[in-house]
C-alpha positions in Angstrom: 0.0 0.0 0.0 1.2 3.6 -0.9 1.8 5.8 2.0 -0.2 9.0 2.2 2.2 12.0 2.6 1.5 14.1 5.6 0.8 17.3 3.6 -2.2 15.3 2.0 -3.4 14.3 5.3 -3.3 17.8 6.5 -5.1 19.1 3.3 -7.9 16.4 3.9 -8.3 17.4 7.4 -8.1 21.1 6.7 -10.9 20.7 4.1 -13.1 19.0 6.4 -12.5 21.5 9.2 -13.6 24.2 6.6 -16.8 22.4 6.0 -16.1 20.0 3.1 -17.4 16.5 3.0 -15.0 13.8 3.0 -15.9 13.1 -0.6 -15.2 16.7 -1.7 -11.9 16.6 0.3 -11.0 13.5 -1.5 -11.9 14.9 -4.8 -9.9 18.2 -4.1 -6.7 16.0 -3.3 -7.4 13.7 -6.2 -7.5 10.6 -4.2 -10.2 8.0 -3.5 -12.7 8.4 -0.6 -11.3 5.3 1.1 -7.7 7.1 1.0 -9.1 10.1 2.2 -10.9 8.4 5.2 -7.6 6.5 5.9 -5.7 9.8 5.8 -8.2 11.3 8.2 -8.2 8.4 10.7 -4.4 8.3 10.7 -4.0 12.0 11.4 -6.8 12.1 14.1 -5.4 9.0 15.8 -2.0 10.9 16.0 -3.8 13.8 17.6 -5.8 11.4 19.9 -9.0 13.1 18.6 -12.1 11.5 17.0 -12.0 10.9 13.2 -15.7 11.5 12.5 -16.5 14.4 10.1 -19.2 15.4 12.6 -16.9 15.8 15.3 -14.4 17.7 13.4 -17.0 20.2 12.1 -18.5 20.5 15.6 -15.1 21.2 17.1 -13.1 22.7 14.4 -10.8 24.9 16.9 -9.4 21.6 18.5 -8.5 20.1 15.2 -7.1 23.3 13.6 -4.7 23.8 16.6 -3.5 20.3 16.3 -3.2 20.7 12.5 -1.1 23.9 13.1 1.4 22.2 15.4 1.5 19.3 12.8 2.2 21.4 9.9 4.8 23.4 11.8 6.9 20.1 11.9 9.8 20.2 9.6 9.5 16.5 8.6 5.9 17.3 7.7 6.2 20.8 6.1 9.4 19.9 4.3 9.2 16.2 4.0 11.3 13.8 5.9 14.0 13.5 3.4 14.5 17.4 3.0 14.3 17.7 6.7 17.1 15.2 7.3 19.3 16.6 4.5 18.9 20.0 6.2 19.8 18.5 9.6 22.9 16.9 8.2 23.9 19.9 6.0 23.5 22.4 8.9 25.3 19.8 11.4 22.1 19.8 13.7 21.3 17.0 16.1 17.7 16.7 15.2 15.1 17.6 12.5 13.1 19.6 15.1 15.9 22.1 15.3 15.2 23.0 11.6 12.8 25.8 12.7 11.5 28.6 10.4 13.4 31.0 12.9 16.6 29.1 12.5 16.3 28.8 8.6 15.6 32.5 8.4 19.0 33.4 9.4 20.6 31.4 6.6 21.0 32.6 3.0 20.3 30.5 -0.2 24.0 30.7 -1.0 24.8 29.1 2.3 22.3 26.2 1.7 23.7 25.7 -1.9 27.3 25.6 -0.6 26.0 22.7 1.7 24.7 20.7 -1.1 21.1 21.6 -1.3 19.5 22.2 -4.7 17.4 25.0 -6.4 14.3 22.8 -6.0 15.1 22.3 -2.2 15.4 26.1 -1.8 12.0 26.4 -3.4 10.6 23.8 -1.0 12.2 25.6 1.9 11.0 29.1 0.9 7.5 27.8 0.4 7.4 26.0 3.9 8.8 29.5 5.3 6.3 31.7 3.8 3.6 29.6 5.5 4.8 31.0 8.9 5.8 34.4 7.6 9.6 34.0 7.3 12.0 33.7 4.4 15.5 32.8 3.8 18.1 35.5 4.6 18.3 37.7 1.5 21.7 38.0 -0.3 22.7 38.6 -3.8 23.9 35.8 -5.9 27.6 35.3 -5.4 28.8 32.8 -7.8 28.5 32.5 -11.8 26.2 29.5 -11.3 23.8 31.5 -8.9 23.8 34.5 -11.5 22.8 31.9 -14.2 20.0 30.6 -12.2 18.6 33.8 -11.5 18.7 34.7 -15.1 16.9 31.4 -16.0 14.2 32.1 -13.4 13.6 35.5 -14.9 13.5 34.1 -18.3 11.1 31.4 -17.3 8.7 34.0 -15.7 8.9 36.0 -19.0 8.0 32.9 -21.0 4.7 32.8 -19.0 3.8 36.3 -19.6 5.0 37.7 -16.3 6.2 41.3 -16.3 9.7 40.9 -15.5 11.0 44.5 -16.0 11.4 45.2 -12.3 13.2 41.8 -11.7 15.5 42.4 -14.7 16.3 46.0 -13.7 17.2 44.8 -10.2 19.3 41.9 -11.7 21.1 44.2 -13.9 21.8 46.6 -10.9 23.2 43.7 -8.8 25.4 42.6 -11.9 26.8 46.2 -12.2 27.7 46.2 -8.5 29.4 42.9 -8.9 31.4 44.1 -11.7 33.2 46.4 -9.3 33.6 43.4 -6.9 34.7 40.0 -8.4 32.1 37.4 -8.4 33.2 34.1 -6.5 33.9 31.2 -8.9 31.9 28.2 -8.6 33.6 26.1 -5.7 
């Protein structure tokens, strides 16, 4: 049997808290009703709360509080693999130490230097934004980082985004870096 990811379980519970039926929640997550029921039961068992839709909708605040604590966990919000990768890269003793407050003091460059990928940065930034945080801002330092920023701007442009401000800011950063040497890829 395929495991149901934590974020899917959370989405099912959140939909039910917000008044959806189990079938509607399943449809929103594109899973079967049986898998949605299983997800709800597993999550509610973890919270030591009843898994009946009527109980959830009668006491949404209890479930919302438990869900908030669940989603704040790095292993849930980031996924176990990325939380473990961050724990190792940052030389922490436990994934529980990978908190939004901790990560908001680290730059993308620092994470890339420790072996994380652009995709990992996206996942981290998405998770941080859910708690009102972000990675520490810093300009791109290496030629590779500059190329990645340029690719991101080009991708946005191909999807009809107005990238004039981003291009202007990028050019300004590049002109500054011409007066200061950009570090070579390490």
